[in-house]
GUSE-870511 format. One record per residue: residue number from 1; x, y, z of N, C-alpha, C in turn. Coordinates in pm, 1 decimal. Example, Ala and Ser with C-alpha at 12.3 -4.5 7.8 and 13.67 -1.06 7.14 Angstrom:
<nodes>
seq,nX,nY,nZ,caX,caY,caZ,cX,cY,cZ
1,1319.0,-569.0,780.0,1230.0,-450.0,780.0,1320.0,-330.0,780.0;
2,1285.0,-225.0,708.0,1367.0,-106.0,714.0,1290.0,3.0,787.0;
</nodes>
This chain:
<nodes>
seq,nX,nY,nZ,caX,caY,caZ,cX,cY,cZ
1,17963.8,3934.2,4256.0,18045.4,3838.9,4179.6,17979.3,3811.4,4045.0;
2,18061.4,3809.4,3939.9,18009.3,3784.6,3805.5,18038.8,3640.5,3762.2;
3,17945.4,3585.1,3687.6,17959.1,3447.8,3638.1,18060.7,3443.4,3524.4;
4,18155.3,3349.8,3534.5,18252.6,3331.2,3426.9,18226.0,3200.7,3351.2;
5,18143.2,3111.5,3410.1,18106.8,2987.1,3344.5,17982.3,2930.3,3408.6;
6,17885.0,2888.7,3326.4,17765.5,2821.1,3376.7,17777.2,2672.9,3343.6;
7,17781.4,2589.1,3447.1,17790.0,2444.6,3425.2,17651.7,2387.0,3395.9;
8,17553.0,2429.3,3474.0,17414.4,2386.5,3457.6,17328.6,2480.0,3542.0;
9,17204.2,2446.6,3560.2,17113.9,2534.2,3634.3,17154.4,2554.1,3779.9;
10,17237.0,2461.4,3831.8,17265.4,2463.8,3975.0,17413.1,2480.2,4010.1;
11,17497.6,2513.3,3912.9,17640.2,2530.0,3940.4,17701.8,2628.7,3842.2;
12,17778.0,2724.9,3897.7,17845.3,2824.5,3813.6,17986.1,2848.6,3866.9;
13,18071.6,2902.2,3780.2,18205.8,2943.3,3822.0,18209.9,3094.7,3826.0;
14,18285.3,3146.5,3923.8,18296.9,3290.9,3938.3,18432.8,3323.4,4000.7;
15,18455.3,3450.4,4028.7,18578.1,3495.1,4095.6,18536.7,3578.5,4215.6;
16,18594.6,3548.7,4330.8,18557.4,3619.4,4453.4,18616.6,3760.0,4454.5;
17,18576.3,3839.8,4553.8,18629.9,3975.3,4569.0,18780.7,3972.3,4594.9;
18,18827.3,3860.3,4651.5,18970.1,3845.0,4680.6,19045.7,3783.4,4563.7;
19,18981.6,3781.1,4446.0,19042.7,3729.2,4323.1,19070.4,3578.5,4329.4;
20,18988.5,3505.7,4407.8,19002.8,3360.4,4413.7,18898.3,3294.6,4324.1;
21,18939.7,3188.9,4252.5,18847.6,3114.4,4166.6,18748.9,3038.1,4254.4;
22,18620.9,3046.2,4219.6,18516.0,2983.4,4298.6,18419.3,2908.2,4208.9;
23,18371.4,2794.2,4258.1,18257.0,2727.1,4199.3,18144.9,2735.3,4301.6;
24,18030.7,2784.1,4259.9,17916.2,2800.3,4349.0,17805.5,2705.5,4307.0;
25,17743.4,2642.0,4404.4,17629.3,2556.8,4374.6,17509.1,2602.2,4455.8;
26,17393.0,2577.1,4401.3,17268.5,2615.2,4466.6,17153.9,2599.6,4368.6;
27,17037.6,2568.2,4419.3,16921.6,2545.4,4333.3,16890.1,2669.1,4249.1;
28,16898.6,2653.5,4115.8,16864.1,2760.3,4022.9,16966.5,2870.3,4008.8;
29,17085.5,2852.9,4065.7,17184.5,2960.9,4063.2,17232.9,2992.4,3921.8;
30,17225.0,2892.8,3831.9,17270.3,2915.6,3694.0,17156.8,2923.7,3593.4;
31,17031.7,2921.8,3643.3,16916.4,2920.0,3552.7,16906.7,3049.6,3471.6;
32,16909.4,3033.2,3338.5,16898.9,3145.2,3244.4,17008.0,3251.3,3269.0;
33,17122.5,3205.9,3318.3,17234.2,3295.8,3341.2,17338.1,3279.6,3230.1;
34,17407.8,3389.1,3200.2,17514.5,3383.5,3100.0,17638.7,3451.4,3157.1;
35,17750.3,3435.2,3087.2,17876.7,3493.1,3132.1,17862.0,3644.8,3150.7;
36,17907.0,3693.8,3264.0,17898.7,3836.7,3293.7,17783.3,3873.9,3383.3;
37,17683.5,3784.3,3397.3,17571.0,3811.8,3487.1,17616.3,3806.0,3632.6;
38,17546.9,3882.1,3716.8,17576.5,3880.5,3859.6,17518.7,3754.8,3924.7;
39,17593.4,3701.3,4020.4,17544.5,3587.1,4097.6,17443.0,3635.2,4200.2;
40,17333.0,3560.8,4212.4,17233.3,3592.6,4314.9,17282.4,3535.0,4448.0;
41,17325.8,3619.6,4544.1,17380.1,3570.1,4671.8,17283.0,3481.0,4747.8;
42,17153.7,3506.3,4729.2,17053.8,3428.8,4801.4,17043.4,3285.3,4756.2;
43,17102.4,3254.2,4640.0,17093.6,3117.5,4587.8,17221.4,3036.2,4612.1;
44,17320.3,3097.7,4674.9,17446.0,3026.8,4701.4,17428.2,2930.3,4819.4;
45,17450.3,2803.0,4793.1,17442.2,2702.6,4899.0,17580.8,2651.9,4939.4;
46,17668.1,2631.0,4839.7,17802.4,2581.0,4867.3,17904.9,2655.6,4782.3;
47,18028.6,2670.9,4839.2,18138.3,2733.8,4766.4,18256.2,2637.0,4760.4;
48,18320.4,2626.5,4641.8,18437.8,2541.8,4625.4,18548.2,2623.4,4559.7;
49,18663.2,2632.9,4628.9,18775.2,2710.6,4576.7,18862.9,2623.0,4487.1;
50,18915.8,2683.5,4379.8,19008.4,2612.2,4292.4,19104.3,2713.8,4232.1;
51,19210.5,2663.4,4171.2,19310.5,2751.0,4110.0,19346.2,2698.7,3970.7;
52,19382.1,2788.0,3882.8,19430.7,2746.5,3751.0,19327.9,2752.9,3640.1;
53,19212.0,2813.0,3667.9,19113.1,2831.7,3561.8,19056.3,2701.8,3507.7;
54,19026.4,2702.3,3376.4,18956.5,2588.8,3316.5,19041.7,2463.4,3308.8;
55,19171.0,2474.2,3328.3,19256.7,2355.9,3328.3,19258.4,2286.0,3463.8;
56,19198.6,2348.1,3564.2,19195.9,2289.5,3697.2,19109.9,2163.2,3698.2;
57,19157.7,2060.6,3773.2,19087.6,1932.4,3777.0,18946.2,1946.5,3832.6;
58,18928.3,2036.1,3933.4,18795.3,2053.5,3990.8,18700.0,2117.3,3889.8;
59,18752.4,2213.3,3813.5,18670.5,2277.6,3710.5,18622.5,2171.9,3610.9;
60,18713.8,2088.8,3565.1,18679.2,1983.7,3469.7,18582.9,1881.9,3530.7;
61,18602.1,1856.2,3660.2,18514.8,1763.0,3730.4,18370.1,1813.3,3728.7;
62,18351.1,1941.9,3756.7,18216.2,1998.4,3753.7,18160.2,1998.7,3611.3;
63,18246.5,2014.8,3513.8,18201.9,2016.6,3374.7,18139.8,1883.4,3333.1;
64,18198.8,1774.1,3381.1,18155.7,1641.6,3332.6,18057.0,1569.9,3425.0;
65,18034.9,1622.2,3546.6,17953.3,1550.5,3644.7,17812.3,1607.1,3652.8;
66,17709.1,1522.4,3634.5,17570.3,1570.2,3647.0,17544.4,1628.0,3786.1;
67,17470.8,1736.0,3792.2,17443.7,1802.3,3919.5,17366.3,1711.4,4014.7;
68,17289.4,1614.8,3959.2,17213.7,1523.3,4043.7,17306.1,1445.0,4137.0;
69,17426.9,1414.9,4089.1,17521.0,1340.1,4171.4,17564.1,1423.3,4292.0;
70,17582.2,1553.0,4269.8,17618.4,1641.8,4380.5,17503.8,1650.5,4481.8;
71,17381.5,1656.5,4432.7,17265.7,1664.6,4522.0,17255.8,1540.1,4609.9;
72,17280.6,1422.8,4547.9,17277.7,1297.3,4622.1,17383.6,1299.4,4731.9;
73,17505.8,1339.2,4696.3,17615.2,1343.8,4794.4,17583.7,1440.1,4907.7;
74,17528.7,1556.3,4873.5,17497.1,1655.1,4976.1,17391.6,1601.8,5072.8;
75,17291.3,1531.2,5021.8,17188.1,1475.7,5108.9,17246.6,1369.4,5201.0;
76,17335.3,1284.7,5147.5,17401.0,1183.1,5230.0,17484.2,1249.8,5339.5;
77,17558.2,1354.5,5301.0,17641.3,1426.8,5398.4,17556.4,1489.4,5508.3;
78,17444.6,1548.0,5470.2,17357.1,1613.1,5568.7,17302.6,1510.0,5668.0;
79,17264.1,1394.1,5616.7,17213.0,1286.7,5703.0,17322.7,1238.2,5796.6;
80,17444.2,1220.5,5742.9,17556.9,1172.6,5824.2,17589.3,1271.7,5935.6;
81,17597.8,1399.4,5901.5,17630.9,1501.0,6001.1,17525.6,1505.1,6111.2;
82,17399.7,1490.8,6073.1,17290.4,1498.4,6169.4,17285.7,1373.8,6259.6;
83,17295.5,1255.9,6198.7,17280.3,1132.8,6275.8,17403.7,1101.3,6360.8;
84,17521.6,1134.9,6308.6,17644.7,1105.5,6381.4,17687.4,1220.4,6472.8;
85,17618.7,1336.5,6455.8,17652.1,1456.4,6533.7,17799.8,1493.6,6516.4;
86,17841.9,1502.5,6390.4,17981.2,1535.6,6359.0,17984.9,1646.1,6254.4;
87,18102.7,1704.5,6239.4,18126.0,1802.1,6133.7,18209.3,1735.0,6025.3;
88,18165.7,1749.3,5901.5,18234.6,1685.5,5789.9,18322.0,1785.5,5715.2;
89,18433.7,1736.7,5662.7,18521.3,1821.1,5582.1,18450.0,1858.2,5453.0;
90,18459.4,1983.6,5407.9,18388.1,2027.0,5286.1,18425.4,1946.0,5162.5;
91,18550.6,1899.7,5153.5,18594.6,1831.3,5031.6,18533.3,1692.9,5013.5;
92,18463.8,1640.8,5116.5,18403.5,1508.8,5101.7,18301.8,1506.3,4988.4;
93,18235.3,1619.9,4963.3,18135.0,1619.3,4856.5,18199.3,1590.6,4720.9;
94,18326.0,1631.4,4703.7,18395.7,1604.9,4578.1,18429.3,1457.0,4567.5;
95,18489.8,1400.5,4672.1,18530.5,1260.0,4666.8,18410.0,1166.4,4662.7;
96,18304.6,1199.7,4738.2,18185.7,1114.2,4740.4,18111.9,1120.4,4607.2;
97,18098.9,1240.4,4551.9,18032.9,1255.2,4421.9,18109.6,1181.1,4314.2;
98,18241.0,1193.7,4316.8,18324.5,1123.5,4219.9,18307.3,973.9,4232.8;
99,18300.9,923.6,4356.1,18284.4,779.6,4377.2,18148.7,732.0,4326.1;
100,18043.5,807.1,4356.9,17909.7,767.9,4311.6,17903.9,764.0,4158.9;
101,17962.5,865.9,4095.7,17965.1,868.1,3950.0,18039.8,749.8,3893.4;
102,18153.7,715.6,3954.1,18234.1,602.7,3907.1,18160.8,471.4,3931.9;
103,18089.4,460.9,4045.3,18013.9,339.3,4076.9,17902.9,316.7,3975.0;
104,17834.9,423.3,3937.3,17729.2,413.3,3836.4,17788.4,373.0,3701.9;
105,17902.3,431.8,3668.4,17970.2,397.7,3542.7,18012.0,250.9,3540.8;
106,18064.8,201.8,3653.6,18104.9,60.4,3661.9,17984.7,-30.4,3644.8;
107,17873.0,6.1,3707.6,17752.0,-75.6,3697.9,17703.6,-82.0,3554.2;
108,17706.6,30.5,3487.5,17662.2,33.9,3347.2,17750.8,-50.9,3256.5;
109,17876.9,-68.6,3296.5,17970.7,-148.0,3216.7,17991.7,-288.1,3273.3;
110,17903.4,-327.0,3368.4,17908.8,-460.9,3428.5,18045.1,-492.0,3491.0;
111,18104.1,-392.3,3555.7,18232.5,-409.7,3623.5,18206.7,-412.8,3774.0;
112,18243.2,-523.4,3837.8,18222.7,-536.3,3981.9,18347.8,-494.3,4057.9;
113,18328.7,-426.8,4170.4,18439.5,-388.6,4257.8,18402.7,-432.2,4399.3;
114,18431.4,-560.0,4433.1,18393.7,-611.3,4566.2,18460.0,-531.1,4676.9;
115,18385.3,-506.9,4782.8,18438.4,-436.5,4899.1,18494.5,-541.3,4995.1;
116,18626.5,-555.5,4996.3,18690.8,-663.0,5071.1,18681.8,-644.3,5222.2;
117,18651.3,-524.8,5268.0,18641.1,-500.6,5412.5,18496.7,-474.2,5454.3;
118,18399.8,-512.9,5371.6,18259.3,-488.3,5403.5,18217.6,-552.0,5536.0;
119,18255.1,-678.4,5565.0,18215.5,-736.4,5694.4,18265.9,-656.0,5813.0;
120,18390.1,-606.2,5802.8,18446.7,-529.5,5913.2,18377.1,-393.9,5927.5;
121,18342.4,-332.2,5815.1,18269.4,-204.9,5819.3,18133.8,-225.2,5887.2;
122,18063.5,-332.1,5847.8,17931.0,-359.3,5903.9,17939.6,-385.5,6054.3;
123,18050.2,-444.7,6099.0,18065.2,-479.2,6240.2,18113.7,-361.1,6323.4;
124,18213.7,-287.9,6272.1,18280.6,-184.7,6351.0,18221.0,-45.6,6334.4;
125,18157.8,-21.8,6220.5,18104.0,111.9,6192.3,17957.4,99.0,6149.8;
126,17877.7,48.6,6242.9,17738.0,15.8,6212.8,17657.6,136.7,6165.9;
127,17671.0,249.8,6235.5,17591.1,367.1,6200.5,17631.1,422.0,6063.6;
128,17761.3,426.1,6038.1,17807.9,475.1,5907.7,17758.9,383.4,5795.8;
129,17758.3,252.4,5823.7,17709.1,157.3,5723.4,17559.9,177.3,5697.7;
130,17483.5,200.4,5804.9,17339.5,226.3,5787.4,17316.6,349.7,5700.3;
131,17399.5,452.0,5720.5,17388.7,572.6,5637.5,17424.6,539.2,5492.9;
132,17522.5,448.7,5475.3,17556.1,403.1,5340.4,17437.3,338.2,5272.5;
133,17362.0,256.3,5346.4,17241.7,193.4,5290.7,17136.5,299.0,5255.4;
134,17122.3,398.8,5341.7,17031.1,509.6,5311.8,17076.9,579.3,5183.3;
135,17209.9,593.8,5169.4,17265.5,655.9,5049.3,17228.4,580.4,4922.7;
136,17229.1,447.1,4929.8,17188.4,367.3,4813.1,17042.9,396.3,4776.3;
137,16960.1,414.6,4879.9,16820.1,448.1,4854.4,16805.1,584.9,4790.2;
138,16889.9,680.4,4830.6,16884.6,814.3,4771.5,16928.2,808.4,4625.3;
139,17031.8,731.4,4596.0,17076.9,714.0,4457.0,16965.0,653.3,4373.1;
140,16897.9,553.5,4429.0,16788.8,487.6,4358.3,16673.8,585.5,4331.5;
141,16642.2,667.2,4431.3,16531.0,762.6,4419.2,16561.6,875.5,4321.8;
142,16683.2,931.6,4330.9,16717.3,1050.9,4254.3,16773.6,1022.2,4115.5;
143,16842.4,906.8,4101.0,16909.6,879.5,3973.8,16851.2,756.3,3904.2;
144,16777.7,674.8,3980.4,16715.6,557.5,3920.2,16811.8,441.9,3898.2;
145,16916.1,433.8,3980.8,17016.8,328.4,3967.3,17023.2,249.3,4097.2;
146,17023.5,116.3,4085.6,17033.2,28.8,4202.1,17178.2,-16.7,4219.8;
147,17250.8,51.6,4306.0,17389.1,14.0,4332.2,17393.4,-104.7,4429.2;
148,17495.8,-190.5,4418.2,17505.9,-307.5,4506.6,17541.0,-269.7,4649.4;
149,17521.7,-367.0,4740.7,17544.9,-342.6,4883.5,17689.1,-301.7,4912.3;
150,17784.2,-352.2,4833.9,17924.2,-315.0,4854.7,17941.8,-163.4,4858.4;
151,17861.0,-91.9,4778.5,17873.6,53.3,4769.9,17830.8,121.7,4899.7;
152,17743.6,56.1,4977.7,17706.3,112.8,5108.3,17829.7,118.8,5197.4;
153,17914.6,16.2,5186.7,18039.3,15.5,5262.1,18134.2,124.8,5217.4;
154,18141.8,145.6,5085.7,18229.6,250.8,5033.8,18179.7,389.5,5076.9;
155,18047.5,409.1,5074.9,17992.0,536.8,5120.9,18026.6,557.8,5268.4;
156,18016.0,449.8,5348.2,18051.6,458.0,5490.2,18196.9,500.9,5506.8;
157,18285.6,447.5,5423.0,18427.5,484.2,5430.0,18447.3,632.0,5398.2;
158,18376.3,682.0,5297.7,18386.8,824.0,5263.7,18340.1,910.2,5380.9;
159,18233.9,867.0,5447.2,18184.5,941.3,5563.2,18289.0,940.8,5674.3;
160,18344.5,823.1,5702.6,18446.8,812.2,5806.0,18566.3,901.4,5775.1;
161,18609.8,898.5,5649.4,18725.1,979.8,5610.1,18691.7,1128.5,5606.8;
162,18562.7,1160.8,5603.2,18521.6,1300.1,5598.6,18499.4,1363.1,5734.5;
163,18499.3,1281.0,5839.4,18477.9,1334.9,5974.4,18603.3,1408.6,6019.3;
164,18589.3,1533.3,6056.5,18705.1,1618.6,6085.5,18790.9,1566.2,6198.8;
165,18730.0,1498.2,6295.1,18806.2,1452.0,6411.2,18878.0,1320.5,6385.8;
166,18858.0,1259.6,6267.0,18920.9,1132.1,6236.9,19046.5,1152.5,6153.9;
167,19138.4,1057.4,6166.3,19257.3,1052.8,6082.1,19224.1,968.3,5960.3;
168,19227.6,1029.3,5840.6,19190.1,958.0,5718.8,19262.2,824.7,5705.0;
169,19392.5,825.3,5725.6,19472.8,706.8,5700.5,19440.3,595.9,5799.5;
170,19418.1,631.1,5926.4,19400.0,528.9,6027.7,19272.2,448.5,6006.1;
171,19166.8,509.4,5953.5,19042.0,436.4,5930.2,19063.9,324.8,5830.4;
172,19122.8,356.5,5716.8,19145.4,256.1,5614.5,19248.6,153.8,5660.4;
173,19354.1,198.8,5725.0,19456.8,105.8,5771.5,19402.3,14.0,5881.2;
174,19313.0,66.4,5964.2,19249.8,-17.5,6066.2,19175.0,-133.2,6001.3;
175,19096.3,-102.0,5899.3,19019.6,-205.6,5830.3,19112.0,-304.1,5759.0;
176,19219.3,-253.0,5699.5,19315.0,-340.3,5631.7,19383.6,-433.3,5731.4;
177,19421.0,-378.7,5846.8,19487.5,-460.6,5947.6,19394.7,-567.9,6001.2;
178,19271.1,-528.6,6032.4,19174.1,-625.3,6084.3,19148.8,-735.8,5982.6;
179,19127.5,-695.8,5857.1,19100.5,-793.7,5752.1,19218.2,-890.3,5737.2;
180,19341.7,-836.3,5741.0,19459.8,-921.1,5729.2,19471.8,-1018.4,5844.8;
181,19443.0,-971.9,5966.6,19451.8,-1058.7,6084.4,19344.7,-1167.7,6081.5;
182,19223.7,-1131.4,6042.6,19115.4,-1229.9,6034.3,19149.9,-1337.8,5932.4;
183,19202.9,-1297.5,5817.4,19241.6,-1394.7,5714.8,19351.3,-1487.8,5766.2;
184,19446.7,-1433.3,5842.0,19553.5,-1515.9,5898.6,19497.6,-1619.4,5996.3;
185,19402.9,-1577.3,6079.7,19342.9,-1670.2,6176.7,19269.6,-1782.6,6103.9;
186,19189.1,-1746.0,6005.3,19111.3,-1846.2,5932.3,19202.6,-1942.6,5857.0;
187,19311.2,-1888.6,5799.1,19404.6,-1971.8,5723.3,19484.2,-2063.1,5815.5;
188,19533.7,-2010.6,5927.4,19618.0,-2088.8,6018.1,19539.1,-2197.5,6090.3;
189,19418.4,-2163.2,6134.3,19338.8,-2256.9,6213.6,19235.8,-2332.6,6130.6;
190,19237.9,-2308.8,5999.4,19146.9,-2379.0,5906.3,19001.9,-2367.4,5953.1;
191,18961.2,-2245.5,5974.6,18826.3,-2219.8,6024.1,18763.5,-2107.1,5943.2;
192,18635.2,-2086.8,5964.0,18563.9,-1975.1,5899.5,18467.9,-1916.7,6001.6;
193,18465.7,-1784.1,6012.4,18388.2,-1719.2,6117.0,18246.2,-1685.4,6071.9;
194,18154.8,-1695.9,6165.9,18020.1,-1643.3,6146.8,18025.6,-1494.0,6175.9;
195,18016.8,-1414.1,6070.2,18035.4,-1269.5,6086.2,17921.4,-1201.0,6160.5;
196,17813.7,-1275.5,6185.6,17701.8,-1218.8,6261.3,17706.2,-1257.3,6408.8;
197,17807.1,-1334.5,6448.3,17812.6,-1381.1,6586.7,17870.5,-1274.3,6679.5;
198,17836.4,-1284.8,6808.5,17889.1,-1191.2,6906.9,18039.8,-1210.3,6924.6;
199,18087.2,-1335.1,6915.7,18230.5,-1360.4,6930.9,18309.4,-1290.7,6821.2;
200,18255.5,-1293.8,6698.6,18323.3,-1226.5,6587.3,18325.5,-1075.3,6610.6;
201,18214.7,-1022.7,6661.9,18208.6,-879.9,6692.2,18311.5,-843.5,6798.6;
202,18322.1,-926.5,6902.7,18420.4,-899.4,7008.4,18562.6,-904.4,6953.4;
203,18590.0,-1003.6,6868.4,18724.8,-1018.5,6813.2,18761.8,-899.0,6726.3;
204,18672.8,-858.4,6636.3,18703.1,-745.0,6548.7,18713.3,-615.4,6629.3;
205,18631.9,-603.9,6734.3,18640.9,-484.9,6820.1,18775.9,-482.3,6891.8;
206,18821.0,-598.8,6938.0,18953.0,-605.8,7000.4,19060.9,-562.3,6901.4;
207,19051.3,-608.4,6778.6,19149.3,-568.9,6676.9,19141.3,-418.5,6647.3;
208,19020.9,-363.1,6654.9,19005.4,-219.1,6631.6,19083.9,-139.5,6734.7;
209,19070.9,-177.7,6862.7,19144.0,-106.4,6967.9,19293.9,-134.9,6959.6;
210,19328.6,-257.2,6918.2,19469.7,-288.7,6898.1,19527.3,-200.7,6787.1;
211,19451.0,-183.5,6680.0,19497.1,-100.3,6567.6,19520.8,43.7,6611.9;
212,19434.9,93.8,6699.5,19453.7,230.3,6748.9,19587.0,243.4,6821.4;
213,19624.6,141.4,6898.8,19754.2,143.8,6966.1,19868.5,130.5,6865.8;
214,19847.3,45.3,6766.0,19950.7,23.9,6664.6,19984.0,155.0,6593.8;
215,19881.9,228.3,6551.6,19905.1,350.1,6473.0,19952.2,466.7,6559.2;
216,19922.1,459.5,6688.6,19973.1,562.0,6780.7,20105.3,520.0,6844.5;
217,20148.3,395.9,6812.4,20272.7,341.2,6867.7,20268.5,339.0,7020.6;
218,20151.6,299.4,7075.1,20134.3,292.5,7219.6,20134.1,146.5,7263.8;
219,20247.5,97.6,7306.7,20259.3,-42.3,7346.8,20199.3,-64.2,7484.9;
220,20132.7,-179.7,7502.9,20079.9,-214.6,7634.6,20193.0,-264.7,7723.3;
221,20175.6,-245.4,7853.9,20272.6,-299.8,7948.3,20280.1,-451.1,7932.8;
222,20398.7,-505.9,7954.5,20414.4,-649.4,7936.6,20357.3,-726.1,8056.1;
223,20352.0,-858.1,8042.3,20296.2,-944.0,8145.6,20386.7,-943.2,8268.6;
224,20324.3,-939.4,8387.0,20401.6,-944.4,8511.4,20368.1,-1073.6,8585.7;
225,20263.1,-1067.7,8663.4,20228.7,-1182.2,8747.3,20159.5,-1294.5,8671.1;
226,20121.0,-1268.7,8545.6,20042.9,-1367.5,8471.7,20127.5,-1450.6,8376.3;
227,20258.0,-1447.7,8391.1,20345.8,-1521.9,8300.7,20314.5,-1671.3,8301.4;
228,20287.4,-1727.2,8416.8,20260.7,-1870.5,8426.7,20137.6,-1909.1,8346.0;
229,20032.7,-1824.8,8354.3,19910.3,-1851.5,8279.4,19937.1,-1842.0,8128.7;
230,20014.8,-1741.7,8090.8,20049.9,-1721.2,7949.4,20124.1,-1842.7,7894.5;
231,20224.6,-1891.0,7968.4,20303.1,-2005.7,7922.1,20219.7,-2133.3,7922.9;
232,20126.6,-2141.3,8014.7,20036.8,-2257.1,8018.3,19948.8,-2259.5,7893.1;
233,19899.4,-2142.6,7852.8,19817.7,-2133.8,7731.4,19899.9,-2170.8,7608.2;
234,20025.3,-2125.2,7603.6,20112.3,-2158.2,7490.5,20129.0,-2309.4,7479.2;
235,20149.0,-2374.8,7595.0,20168.9,-2519.2,7595.8,20041.4,-2594.7,7560.6;
236,19928.7,-2541.9,7607.6,19801.5,-2611.6,7586.7,19743.8,-2587.2,7448.1;
237,19771.3,-2467.5,7390.3,19713.4,-2433.4,7259.8,19823.4,-2388.2,7163.2;
238,19909.1,-2481.4,7121.1,20020.7,-2443.3,7032.0,19974.6,-2389.4,6897.0;
239,19860.3,-2439.3,6846.7,19811.4,-2390.5,6717.2,19771.7,-2243.7,6726.0;
240,19706.8,-2207.3,6836.7,19666.1,-2067.8,6855.3,19788.9,-1979.0,6875.3;
241,19887.3,-2030.6,6948.9,20010.2,-1952.7,6967.5,20080.6,-1929.6,6833.3;
242,20085.3,-2033.8,6750.2,20143.9,-2019.0,6615.8,20068.5,-1913.9,6536.2;
243,19936.3,-1910.2,6555.8,19852.2,-1813.2,6484.9,19886.6,-1670.2,6527.4;
244,19898.9,-1646.0,6658.5,19926.8,-1509.0,6703.4,20069.6,-1466.9,6667.8;
245,20160.1,-1562.4,6656.9,20296.1,-1529.1,6612.4,20293.1,-1484.3,6466.5;
246,20209.0,-1549.1,6385.2,20194.2,-1505.9,6245.8,20134.4,-1364.7,6239.5;
247,20039.7,-1337.2,6328.9,19980.5,-1203.4,6335.2,20086.3,-1102.2,6378.4;
248,20166.5,-1139.9,6477.4,20273.3,-1052.2,6524.1,20368.9,-1017.0,6410.2;
249,20408.7,-1117.8,6331.1,20500.8,-1095.4,6218.8,20435.3,-1006.6,6112.3;
250,20306.4,-1029.2,6089.1,20232.4,-951.1,5988.6,20225.9,-803.1,6028.7;
251,20192.1,-776.8,6154.3,20179.5,-638.5,6200.9,20316.4,-569.9,6202.5;
252,20419.3,-644.2,6240.0,20554.1,-586.8,6241.6,20598.3,-550.6,6100.0;
253,20572.7,-639.9,6005.8,20615.2,-615.7,5867.5,20534.8,-505.1,5800.6;
254,20402.3,-505.1,5819.8,20315.6,-410.8,5748.8,20301.8,-276.5,5818.9;
255,20310.4,-275.7,5952.3,20280.4,-152.7,6026.1,20391.1,-111.0,6122.8;
256,20504.4,-182.6,6119.5,20623.3,-147.4,6198.5,20591.0,-132.8,6347.3;
257,20518.2,-230.1,6399.5,20482.1,-230.5,6541.8,20498.8,-373.4,6593.1;
258,20567.8,-387.9,6705.3,20590.0,-521.7,6761.0,20498.0,-544.5,6880.3;
259,20414.2,-647.3,6870.4,20320.4,-679.0,6977.3,20395.8,-729.5,7099.5;
260,20350.6,-686.0,7215.8,20408.7,-732.8,7341.5,20351.4,-870.1,7376.6;
261,20413.5,-936.4,7476.7,20361.2,-1066.0,7520.6,20219.0,-1052.4,7574.2;
262,20190.2,-940.3,7640.3,20054.8,-921.0,7693.4,19953.4,-911.5,7579.5;
263,19988.8,-841.1,7472.6,19899.1,-830.2,7357.2,19880.5,-965.7,7289.6;
264,19987.3,-1044.2,7284.4,19977.2,-1179.8,7228.0,19886.1,-1266.3,7315.5;
265,19899.4,-1252.0,7445.6,19818.2,-1330.0,7538.6,19670.0,-1295.9,7521.9;
266,19638.2,-1166.2,7517.0,19499.3,-1125.4,7498.3,19443.7,-1178.7,7365.9;
267,19526.7,-1173.8,7262.2,19483.9,-1226.5,7132.7,19453.4,-1375.9,7142.8;
268,19539.1,-1450.1,7212.4,19515.9,-1593.4,7228.9,19382.5,-1620.0,7297.3;
269,19351.8,-1539.5,7398.8,19225.5,-1556.8,7471.2,19107.6,-1533.1,7377.5;
270,19110.8,-1426.9,7300.7,19000.3,-1395.9,7208.5,18987.4,-1502.4,7100.6;
271,19100.0,-1544.5,7044.8,19095.8,-1643.6,6936.5,19046.9,-1778.7,6989.8;
272,19091.4,-1813.9,7111.1,19043.6,-1939.5,7172.6,18892.8,-1934.8,7191.0;
273,18842.4,-1821.0,7234.0,18699.0,-1808.4,7260.0,18616.9,-1823.4,7132.3;
274,18664.8,-1765.1,7024.2,18586.6,-1767.4,6899.2,18598.6,-1899.8,6825.3;
275,18703.9,-1976.2,6855.8,18725.3,-2101.1,6782.5,18687.1,-2224.1,6864.1;
276,18631.9,-2204.6,6983.9,18593.3,-2318.0,7068.1,18451.3,-2300.8,7120.7;
</nodes>
């Protein structure tokens, strides 16, 4: 394969034997190379396919992005794959590198982007969040930039979305649903949760499993013999019942799923436990 463009010492563009546009990365792959030189196969670490030549968005992305950002992303990906024992989609390096570059740019311009689902990420995806924190350390070591803790959550999200066995949409929607439900509970019952408590962990975990049913449209069987207990709870805790009805309306409107009486009952039990 012959080089058609050298981005830097560690990234070049070429054309495969099958006439497909390729970007190759690897330590020293572009060092002292010029257009027309042969690519050293032994230095190829990663391959990225693109179409449309220099007008392609990926081509332009490599043109403007420092190679150090790619190295940081690759190290984070390697750690995630090893610690989580998962296979990651190849395109995550593009989205993660782009995010890191944008995060650094925002920091330099004093622009904050709060991670509104950070508490839920820390509670529900502990290992991914820990890898996000490791990622901040890698950015600090390799680029000399101290990114805020919110970015550890964003890195965790990129990892989650990059896991081949996961549904990209469901991860983000799960966090959005949980965050919306928690806000409804706090607003309706005029309370605020200790996000480090076991009760909060149990509640968010319950919402996580509920979200999985919501997105798969798998309704739980309704109440049978426990109707009396359910109605007793409604009578004894009208504020909590009003709260779960608001949650029911929210999930129906936003996610087109109607909670059964059994799901409402379980929610009442969890909410009662965390608020008493």
